[in-house]
TORKOL-4160 file (C-alpha; in steps of 0.2 Angstrom, whole numbers, padded with zeros to 4 digits, m for minus):
336
<pt num="1" X="m0168" Y="0414" Z="2087"/>
<pt num="2" X="m0169" Y="0404" Z="2071"/>
<pt num="3" X="m0170" Y="0385" Z="2073"/>
<pt num="4" X="m0174" Y="0378" Z="2089"/>
<pt num="5" X="m0168" Y="0381" Z="2106"/>
<pt num="6" X="m0158" Y="0391" Z="2119"/>
<pt num="7" X="m0153" Y="0390" Z="2138"/>
<pt num="8" X="m0160" Y="0385" Z="2155"/>
<pt num="9" X="m0159" Y="0382" Z="2173"/>
<pt num="10" X="m0168" Y="0372" Z="2187"/>
<pt num="11" X="m0172" Y="0371" Z="2205"/>
<pt num="12" X="m0160" Y="0363" Z="2216"/>
<pt num="13" X="m0163" Y="0344" Z="2220"/>
<pt num="14" X="m0170" Y="0341" Z="2237"/>
<pt num="15" X="m0159" Y="0330" Z="2248"/>
<pt num="16" X="m0163" Y="0320" Z="2264"/>
<pt num="17" X="m0161" Y="0328" Z="2281"/>
<pt num="18" X="m0146" Y="0321" Z="2291"/>
<pt num="19" X="m0151" Y="0310" Z="2305"/>
<pt num="20" X="m0138" Y="0320" Z="2316"/>
<pt num="21" X="m0131" Y="0337" Z="2316"/>
<pt num="22" X="m0116" Y="0339" Z="2304"/>
<pt num="23" X="m0099" Y="0341" Z="2312"/>
<pt num="24" X="m0095" Y="0356" Z="2301"/>
<pt num="25" X="m0105" Y="0371" Z="2302"/>
<pt num="26" X="m0114" Y="0379" Z="2287"/>
<pt num="27" X="m0103" Y="0394" Z="2289"/>
<pt num="28" X="m0087" Y="0384" Z="2285"/>
<pt num="29" X="m0095" Y="0376" Z="2270"/>
<pt num="30" X="m0100" Y="0393" Z="2264"/>
<pt num="31" X="m0083" Y="0400" Z="2266"/>
<pt num="32" X="m0076" Y="0386" Z="2256"/>
<pt num="33" X="m0088" Y="0389" Z="2242"/>
<pt num="34" X="m0084" Y="0408" Z="2243"/>
<pt num="35" X="m0066" Y="0406" Z="2242"/>
<pt num="36" X="m0067" Y="0395" Z="2226"/>
<pt num="37" X="m0074" Y="0410" Z="2216"/>
<pt num="38" X="m0061" Y="0421" Z="2208"/>
<pt num="39" X="m0061" Y="0438" Z="2215"/>
<pt num="40" X="m0055" Y="0456" Z="2211"/>
<pt num="41" X="m0043" Y="0465" Z="2222"/>
<pt num="42" X="m0058" Y="0475" Z="2229"/>
<pt num="43" X="m0066" Y="0458" Z="2235"/>
<pt num="44" X="m0080" Y="0457" Z="2222"/>
<pt num="45" X="m0082" Y="0441" Z="2211"/>
<pt num="46" X="m0071" Y="0442" Z="2196"/>
<pt num="47" X="m0082" Y="0441" Z="2180"/>
<pt num="48" X="m0067" Y="0444" Z="2168"/>
<pt num="49" X="m0064" Y="0432" Z="2154"/>
<pt num="50" X="m0073" Y="0425" Z="2139"/>
<pt num="51" X="m0090" Y="0417" Z="2141"/>
<pt num="52" X="m0103" Y="0409" Z="2130"/>
<pt num="53" X="m0122" Y="0407" Z="2132"/>
<pt num="54" X="m0124" Y="0396" Z="2117"/>
<pt num="55" X="m0138" Y="0383" Z="2121"/>
<pt num="56" X="m0152" Y="0375" Z="2112"/>
<pt num="57" X="m0165" Y="0378" Z="2125"/>
<pt num="58" X="m0179" Y="0389" Z="2118"/>
<pt num="59" X="m0184" Y="0405" Z="2126"/>
<pt num="60" X="m0203" Y="0399" Z="2127"/>
<pt num="61" X="m0207" Y="0382" Z="2133"/>
<pt num="62" X="m0212" Y="0370" Z="2119"/>
<pt num="63" X="m0230" Y="0364" Z="2120"/>
<pt num="64" X="m0224" Y="0346" Z="2121"/>
<pt num="65" X="m0216" Y="0350" Z="2138"/>
<pt num="66" X="m0230" Y="0361" Z="2144"/>
<pt num="67" X="m0230" Y="0352" Z="2161"/>
<pt num="68" X="m0211" Y="0348" Z="2162"/>
<pt num="69" X="m0200" Y="0364" Z="2166"/>
<pt num="70" X="m0185" Y="0352" Z="2168"/>
<pt num="71" X="m0179" Y="0336" Z="2160"/>
<pt num="72" X="m0170" Y="0321" Z="2166"/>
<pt num="73" X="m0153" Y="0318" Z="2158"/>
<pt num="74" X="m0160" Y="0304" Z="2148"/>
<pt num="75" X="m0174" Y="0315" Z="2142"/>
<pt num="76" X="m0162" Y="0329" Z="2138"/>
<pt num="77" X="m0152" Y="0317" Z="2128"/>
<pt num="78" X="m0166" Y="0313" Z="2117"/>
<pt num="79" X="m0171" Y="0331" Z="2115"/>
<pt num="80" X="m0153" Y="0336" Z="2110"/>
<pt num="81" X="m0152" Y="0321" Z="2098"/>
<pt num="82" X="m0168" Y="0327" Z="2089"/>
<pt num="83" X="m0162" Y="0345" Z="2088"/>
<pt num="84" X="m0146" Y="0339" Z="2080"/>
<pt num="85" X="m0155" Y="0329" Z="2067"/>
<pt num="86" X="m0166" Y="0344" Z="2063"/>
<pt num="87" X="m0151" Y="0355" Z="2061"/>
<pt num="88" X="m0143" Y="0342" Z="2049"/>
<pt num="89" X="m0159" Y="0341" Z="2039"/>
<pt num="90" X="m0157" Y="0359" Z="2034"/>
<pt num="91" X="m0140" Y="0357" Z="2028"/>
<pt num="92" X="m0139" Y="0362" Z="2009"/>
<pt num="93" X="m0159" Y="0363" Z="2008"/>
<pt num="94" X="m0167" Y="0377" Z="1999"/>
<pt num="95" X="m0183" Y="0375" Z="2010"/>
<pt num="96" X="m0187" Y="0367" Z="2027"/>
<pt num="97" X="m0197" Y="0371" Z="2043"/>
<pt num="98" X="m0182" Y="0378" Z="2051"/>
<pt num="99" X="m0177" Y="0389" Z="2036"/>
<pt num="100" X="m0195" Y="0395" Z="2034"/>
<pt num="101" X="m0195" Y="0400" Z="2053"/>
<pt num="102" X="m0179" Y="0410" Z="2049"/>
<pt num="103" X="m0187" Y="0419" Z="2034"/>
<pt num="104" X="m0176" Y="0410" Z="2022"/>
<pt num="105" X="m0189" Y="0398" Z="2015"/>
<pt num="106" X="m0187" Y="0395" Z="1996"/>
<pt num="107" X="m0170" Y="0403" Z="1995"/>
<pt num="108" X="m0160" Y="0392" Z="2007"/>
<pt num="109" X="m0150" Y="0398" Z="2022"/>
<pt num="110" X="m0133" Y="0395" Z="2030"/>
<pt num="111" X="m0124" Y="0378" Z="2029"/>
<pt num="112" X="m0123" Y="0369" Z="2046"/>
<pt num="113" X="m0105" Y="0373" Z="2046"/>
<pt num="114" X="m0109" Y="0391" Z="2050"/>
<pt num="115" X="m0121" Y="0388" Z="2064"/>
<pt num="116" X="m0114" Y="0387" Z="2082"/>
<pt num="117" X="m0129" Y="0388" Z="2093"/>
<pt num="118" X="m0123" Y="0374" Z="2105"/>
<pt num="119" X="m0128" Y="0356" Z="2106"/>
<pt num="120" X="m0136" Y="0354" Z="2123"/>
<pt num="121" X="m0149" Y="0361" Z="2135"/>
<pt num="122" X="m0141" Y="0372" Z="2148"/>
<pt num="123" X="m0139" Y="0364" Z="2165"/>
<pt num="124" X="m0141" Y="0373" Z="2182"/>
<pt num="125" X="m0140" Y="0366" Z="2199"/>
<pt num="126" X="m0138" Y="0349" Z="2190"/>
<pt num="127" X="m0154" Y="0350" Z="2180"/>
<pt num="128" X="m0159" Y="0354" Z="2163"/>
<pt num="129" X="m0173" Y="0366" Z="2158"/>
<pt num="130" X="m0185" Y="0366" Z="2144"/>
<pt num="131" X="m0186" Y="0385" Z="2143"/>
<pt num="132" X="m0176" Y="0401" Z="2147"/>
<pt num="133" X="m0192" Y="0408" Z="2154"/>
<pt num="134" X="m0194" Y="0403" Z="2172"/>
<pt num="135" X="m0207" Y="0416" Z="2177"/>
<pt num="136" X="m0222" Y="0414" Z="2173"/>
<pt num="137" X="m0220" Y="0396" Z="2178"/>
<pt num="138" X="m0228" Y="0390" Z="2162"/>
<pt num="139" X="m0212" Y="0396" Z="2153"/>
<pt num="140" X="m0222" Y="0408" Z="2141"/>
<pt num="141" X="m0221" Y="0427" Z="2138"/>
<pt num="142" X="m0236" Y="0436" Z="2147"/>
<pt num="143" X="m0250" Y="0442" Z="2136"/>
<pt num="144" X="m0246" Y="0457" Z="2125"/>
<pt num="145" X="m0256" Y="0473" Z="2127"/>
<pt num="146" X="m0267" Y="0481" Z="2113"/>
<pt num="147" X="m0254" Y="0494" Z="2111"/>
<pt num="148" X="m0240" Y="0481" Z="2109"/>
<pt num="149" X="m0250" Y="0472" Z="2095"/>
<pt num="150" X="m0252" Y="0488" Z="2086"/>
<pt num="151" X="m0234" Y="0492" Z="2088"/>
<pt num="152" X="m0230" Y="0475" Z="2080"/>
<pt num="153" X="m0241" Y="0478" Z="2066"/>
<pt num="154" X="m0232" Y="0495" Z="2063"/>
<pt num="155" X="m0215" Y="0486" Z="2064"/>
<pt num="156" X="m0221" Y="0473" Z="2051"/>
<pt num="157" X="m0226" Y="0487" Z="2039"/>
<pt num="158" X="m0210" Y="0496" Z="2042"/>
<pt num="159" X="m0201" Y="0479" Z="2037"/>
<pt num="160" X="m0209" Y="0481" Z="2020"/>
<pt num="161" X="m0202" Y="0499" Z="2018"/>
<pt num="162" X="m0187" Y="0501" Z="2006"/>
<pt num="163" X="m0186" Y="0519" Z="2003"/>
<pt num="164" X="m0170" Y="0522" Z="2013"/>
<pt num="165" X="m0156" Y="0511" Z="2021"/>
<pt num="166" X="m0162" Y="0520" Z="2037"/>
<pt num="167" X="m0179" Y="0512" Z="2036"/>
<pt num="168" X="m0171" Y="0494" Z="2038"/>
<pt num="169" X="m0169" Y="0486" Z="2054"/>
<pt num="170" X="m0154" Y="0489" Z="2065"/>
<pt num="171" X="m0147" Y="0471" Z="2063"/>
<pt num="172" X="m0150" Y="0471" Z="2044"/>
<pt num="173" X="m0139" Y="0487" Z="2044"/>
<pt num="174" X="m0125" Y="0478" Z="2054"/>
<pt num="175" X="m0127" Y="0491" Z="2068"/>
<pt num="176" X="m0132" Y="0478" Z="2082"/>
<pt num="177" X="m0133" Y="0460" Z="2083"/>
<pt num="178" X="m0150" Y="0451" Z="2079"/>
<pt num="179" X="m0162" Y="0444" Z="2091"/>
<pt num="180" X="m0155" Y="0454" Z="2106"/>
<pt num="181" X="m0138" Y="0445" Z="2106"/>
<pt num="182" X="m0131" Y="0462" Z="2112"/>
<pt num="183" X="m0145" Y="0464" Z="2124"/>
<pt num="184" X="m0150" Y="0468" Z="2136"/>
<pt num="185" X="m0156" Y="0455" Z="2138"/>
<pt num="186" X="m0141" Y="0446" Z="2131"/>
<pt num="187" X="m0149" Y="0431" Z="2122"/>
<pt num="188" X="m0141" Y="0416" Z="2114"/>
<pt num="189" X="m0143" Y="0415" Z="2095"/>
<pt num="190" X="m0137" Y="0405" Z="2080"/>
<pt num="191" X="m0119" Y="0409" Z="2081"/>
<pt num="192" X="m0106" Y="0421" Z="2088"/>
<pt num="193" X="m0112" Y="0418" Z="2106"/>
<pt num="194" X="m0096" Y="0424" Z="2114"/>
<pt num="195" X="m0094" Y="0438" Z="2126"/>
<pt num="196" X="m0078" Y="0446" Z="2134"/>
<pt num="197" X="m0080" Y="0455" Z="2151"/>
<pt num="198" X="m0067" Y="0467" Z="2157"/>
<pt num="199" X="m0070" Y="0473" Z="2175"/>
<pt num="200" X="m0064" Y="0488" Z="2185"/>
<pt num="201" X="m0072" Y="0496" Z="2202"/>
<pt num="202" X="m0080" Y="0510" Z="2191"/>
<pt num="203" X="m0086" Y="0500" Z="2176"/>
<pt num="204" X="m0089" Y="0483" Z="2168"/>
<pt num="205" X="m0087" Y="0482" Z="2149"/>
<pt num="206" X="m0095" Y="0468" Z="2139"/>
<pt num="207" X="m0088" Y="0465" Z="2121"/>
<pt num="208" X="m0101" Y="0456" Z="2111"/>
<pt num="209" X="m0094" Y="0445" Z="2097"/>
<pt num="210" X="m0108" Y="0448" Z="2085"/>
<pt num="211" X="m0107" Y="0465" Z="2077"/>
<pt num="212" X="m0093" Y="0469" Z="2090"/>
<pt num="213" X="m0106" Y="0478" Z="2100"/>
<pt num="214" X="m0099" Y="0485" Z="2117"/>
<pt num="215" X="m0109" Y="0487" Z="2133"/>
<pt num="216" X="m0102" Y="0499" Z="2146"/>
<pt num="217" X="m0110" Y="0497" Z="2163"/>
<pt num="218" X="m0106" Y="0512" Z="2174"/>
<pt num="219" X="m0105" Y="0507" Z="2193"/>
<pt num="220" X="m0114" Y="0516" Z="2207"/>
<pt num="221" X="m0120" Y="0529" Z="2195"/>
<pt num="222" X="m0137" Y="0537" Z="2189"/>
<pt num="223" X="m0146" Y="0535" Z="2173"/>
<pt num="224" X="m0143" Y="0549" Z="2160"/>
<pt num="225" X="m0157" Y="0561" Z="2156"/>
<pt num="226" X="m0173" Y="0552" Z="2148"/>
<pt num="227" X="m0171" Y="0562" Z="2132"/>
<pt num="228" X="m0154" Y="0552" Z="2129"/>
<pt num="229" X="m0159" Y="0536" Z="2121"/>
<pt num="230" X="m0147" Y="0522" Z="2116"/>
<pt num="231" X="m0149" Y="0506" Z="2105"/>
<pt num="232" X="m0142" Y="0496" Z="2120"/>
<pt num="233" X="m0150" Y="0507" Z="2133"/>
<pt num="234" X="m0141" Y="0515" Z="2147"/>
<pt num="235" X="m0134" Y="0503" Z="2160"/>
<pt num="236" X="m0129" Y="0506" Z="2178"/>
<pt num="237" X="m0124" Y="0493" Z="2190"/>
<pt num="238" X="m0121" Y="0490" Z="2209"/>
<pt num="239" X="m0117" Y="0475" Z="2220"/>
<pt num="240" X="m0129" Y="0466" Z="2231"/>
<pt num="241" X="m0118" Y="0455" Z="2241"/>
<pt num="242" X="m0109" Y="0444" Z="2228"/>
<pt num="243" X="m0122" Y="0448" Z="2214"/>
<pt num="244" X="m0119" Y="0461" Z="2201"/>
<pt num="245" X="m0136" Y="0470" Z="2197"/>
<pt num="246" X="m0137" Y="0480" Z="2181"/>
<pt num="247" X="m0152" Y="0491" Z="2178"/>
<pt num="248" X="m0155" Y="0497" Z="2160"/>
<pt num="249" X="m0167" Y="0510" Z="2154"/>
<pt num="250" X="m0167" Y="0524" Z="2140"/>
<pt num="251" X="m0169" Y="0512" Z="2125"/>
<pt num="252" X="m0174" Y="0519" Z="2108"/>
<pt num="253" X="m0190" Y="0514" Z="2098"/>
<pt num="254" X="m0179" Y="0504" Z="2086"/>
<pt num="255" X="m0173" Y="0490" Z="2097"/>
<pt num="256" X="m0190" Y="0483" Z="2102"/>
<pt num="257" X="m0185" Y="0467" Z="2111"/>
<pt num="258" X="m0199" Y="0455" Z="2109"/>
<pt num="259" X="m0211" Y="0470" Z="2104"/>
<pt num="260" X="m0206" Y="0480" Z="2119"/>
<pt num="261" X="m0207" Y="0499" Z="2119"/>
<pt num="262" X="m0194" Y="0512" Z="2121"/>
<pt num="263" X="m0199" Y="0512" Z="2140"/>
<pt num="264" X="m0192" Y="0495" Z="2142"/>
<pt num="265" X="m0184" Y="0492" Z="2159"/>
<pt num="266" X="m0172" Y="0477" Z="2161"/>
<pt num="267" X="m0165" Y="0471" Z="2177"/>
<pt num="268" X="m0150" Y="0459" Z="2175"/>
<pt num="269" X="m0142" Y="0449" Z="2189"/>
<pt num="270" X="m0125" Y="0441" Z="2186"/>
<pt num="271" X="m0119" Y="0428" Z="2199"/>
<pt num="272" X="m0103" Y="0418" Z="2198"/>
<pt num="273" X="m0108" Y="0402" Z="2205"/>
<pt num="274" X="m0091" Y="0393" Z="2202"/>
<pt num="275" X="m0075" Y="0395" Z="2192"/>
<pt num="276" X="m0083" Y="0391" Z="2175"/>
<pt num="277" X="m0101" Y="0397" Z="2177"/>
<pt num="278" X="m0110" Y="0414" Z="2178"/>
<pt num="279" X="m0129" Y="0412" Z="2182"/>
<pt num="280" X="m0138" Y="0426" Z="2172"/>
<pt num="281" X="m0155" Y="0431" Z="2178"/>
<pt num="282" X="m0165" Y="0444" Z="2168"/>
<pt num="283" X="m0181" Y="0452" Z="2172"/>
<pt num="284" X="m0191" Y="0461" Z="2158"/>
<pt num="285" X="m0202" Y="0476" Z="2164"/>
<pt num="286" X="m0213" Y="0485" Z="2152"/>
<pt num="287" X="m0231" Y="0488" Z="2158"/>
<pt num="288" X="m0236" Y="0496" Z="2141"/>
<pt num="289" X="m0231" Y="0479" Z="2132"/>
<pt num="290" X="m0233" Y="0465" Z="2144"/>
<pt num="291" X="m0247" Y="0460" Z="2156"/>
<pt num="292" X="m0234" Y="0457" Z="2170"/>
<pt num="293" X="m0215" Y="0457" Z="2172"/>
<pt num="294" X="m0207" Y="0441" Z="2166"/>
<pt num="295" X="m0190" Y="0433" Z="2170"/>
<pt num="296" X="m0177" Y="0422" Z="2161"/>
<pt num="297" X="m0162" Y="0413" Z="2168"/>
<pt num="298" X="m0148" Y="0403" Z="2160"/>
<pt num="299" X="m0129" Y="0401" Z="2162"/>
<pt num="300" X="m0114" Y="0409" Z="2154"/>
<pt num="301" X="m0100" Y="0396" Z="2153"/>
<pt num="302" X="m0082" Y="0400" Z="2152"/>
<pt num="303" X="m0073" Y="0397" Z="2135"/>
<pt num="304" X="m0056" Y="0398" Z="2129"/>
<pt num="305" X="m0061" Y="0410" Z="2116"/>
<pt num="306" X="m0055" Y="0420" Z="2107"/>
<pt num="307" X="m0068" Y="0433" Z="2102"/>
<pt num="308" X="m0067" Y="0434" Z="2084"/>
<pt num="309" X="m0069" Y="0449" Z="2073"/>
<pt num="310" X="m0087" Y="0450" Z="2066"/>
<pt num="311" X="m0085" Y="0458" Z="2049"/>
<pt num="312" X="m0104" Y="0460" Z="2045"/>
<pt num="313" X="m0103" Y="0471" Z="2030"/>
<pt num="314" X="m0087" Y="0463" Z="2022"/>
<pt num="315" X="m0092" Y="0455" Z="2006"/>
<pt num="316" X="m0110" Y="0458" Z="2010"/>
<pt num="317" X="m0121" Y="0464" Z="1995"/>
<pt num="318" X="m0137" Y="0461" Z="2004"/>
<pt num="319" X="m0141" Y="0479" Z="2007"/>
<pt num="320" X="m0136" Y="0485" Z="1990"/>
<pt num="321" X="m0146" Y="0471" Z="1982"/>
<pt num="322" X="m0162" Y="0475" Z="1993"/>
<pt num="323" X="m0162" Y="0493" Z="1989"/>
<pt num="324" X="m0158" Y="0490" Z="1971"/>
<pt num="325" X="m0172" Y="0477" Z="1970"/>
<pt num="326" X="m0184" Y="0490" Z="1978"/>
<pt num="327" X="m0179" Y="0503" Z="1965"/>
<pt num="328" X="m0182" Y="0491" Z="1951"/>
<pt num="329" X="m0199" Y="0486" Z="1958"/>
<pt num="330" X="m0204" Y="0505" Z="1959"/>
<pt num="331" X="m0199" Y="0507" Z="1941"/>
<pt num="332" X="m0209" Y="0493" Z="1935"/>
<pt num="333" X="m0224" Y="0498" Z="1945"/>
<pt num="334" X="m0222" Y="0516" Z="1937"/>
<pt num="335" X="m0224" Y="0508" Z="1920"/>
<pt num="336" X="m0241" Y="0501" Z="1923"/>
């Protein structure tokens, strides 16, 4: 993600024990909550509709909040105000810390008008969090392996290769959205954070607004052969009670979420907690990259939509200019 932050969650608030037994049983309370969740004809929670995961909570917990996984509403308001001011300070600027973080230092970036990352920290169970990562408890990505660091070095060298359009990153070629917005994991980014879900007993389709990527989750199936690799991986789903569990493998070596390898294994859990919220919990499993598994959790919130057309290449001269500039640099180097 570019400037700043993304979604969150928090542990339920502890309440006082009642002095006498409640007159209504937990079973009746549970039944009431269960009936409030929309359901499909086959009885499963209905995830259909348009959702957004836009939030300014960062994936990794900021150092300033190292010992604070959650914030009070007053603290969150101050955080959100500072984030809004930081964003506005980039508007019309040719250089700033935010633009440098996005790789646009010295050349400028988008006007604030085009940025739609949300304005609040995400709230779960009534509390706001300071990081998307909930495990490890420090809110940080586990240490990378030596192999992963070598992979990152090779990736950075590849970013400096301009011999062919095919050498450029998938997002730069408008094939998938940047920063894993398509997923899995499906991460909040700078803009176009909308998703449309269509659900049947045999499949769940997720249309991603950015780059109009489409994920098809095959229910109660098995993974395709290991030799079949996909940019978004191969996703199969099943129900564990009211939770949709999605298991994804078979990635390519071009996706590389957070330096992960092609053997990345992602486990997603979708839980509809009320009529307007899906709690999204995702575990990253890649022993050749990370010292241990790690988990993020944040909400998808119902939105009116619509999901807009994402015309990534329309009026986009970036790729032509990038390759043309590289050819000019080659020619000038040849004259020396």
